[in-house]
Every structure is written in structure tokens, then in C-alpha cells.
N, C-alpha and C positions, 0 to 999 in steps of 0.2 A: 500461797495457800496460805492464809492467815488462820491463825491458832482454831478459833473459833470454828470456821471450816473445816477443819484438818479432824476434831472433834465431831461436827454432828454422821460428816462423810464418814469418818470407822465405826459413828454410834448406828449409822441405817446399814454400812456393811455388813456388823456383825449383823444385829435383827432382823435383816430382811434376805437380804444375800448370800449369810453363809446357810440360813437355814432352804433354800432353794436351789445352791450348789450342793448339798448336801442331798434333797429330793431326786436331785439332775443326777448325783453320780452314781444314786443308791442304783434310779430307774434302771441308768448307762448298763452297770453291772450287770443289774438282774435279768437281762433281756439276755446277755450271753448265757453260755451254757454252764452252768456252774464251776466254778473254777475249784479245784483242790484248796480247804481252809486256808494251808498257808498260804498261796499263792493272791488270793482275797485278800488276807487282813493286809499282803502285800502293797493291792493293791488300791487299798482303802487309806491307808498310812501315803503313801505316793499322790494321792488322790488331796487328801487329807495338807497334806502340805504345799502341793504346788498351788493353792485358793488363792494365801495371803504373798504368796511372793509377785505380783502386781502390783501391790495396795503396802507393801515396804513401805514407799513417802508417805501413804497417807497416815501409818498406823506408830513410825517413828516419832518420841517426843508429845504425845498426845496423853503420859501419865504421868504430867512433868508439869509444872506452874507457868501459867500465860510470861513469856519471854515478854511482850510486848506492854504487860502491866508495869506502872513504876513499884518499886523496892515496898511502900508503904501499903499497897493496896492488894498485898495480897491474905 
């Protein structure tokens, strides 16, 4: 995957995918009987961590300079 593709995909995941995931997580947790506040916070923490695991390869190295560019074009 090229650097540009990784940047675009990570931006789409953060701006579109993450809000959709948040709405789905809140909806699913809201449909069950409201758990104790500590358990609810733990559920949200786990869900907040789990969404990024499949996309680790996409996010890795996105904040760095483009490795495909020659050094004088940065």
C-alpha cells in the first residue's frame, strides 16, 4: 500500500468510520439493560481500543514524512 493511499484511508477511517463505530457501540450497549457505571466504562474502554486493532497497519507510519519522496522534495 502506498503512503498516499494509507493517508487517505486513515483519514476516511477517522472521519467516517470512527463516528459510525461510536454510534453503533452506544446503540448496542444502550439496548441491553444499563449495567453498573464501572462496567459500562470498562465496556466503552475495551470497545474504544478494539476498533483500532484491525487498522493498525493503516495507521502505522502515517504521521511521518513520505518515504517515497527524494530527500530534497520534503
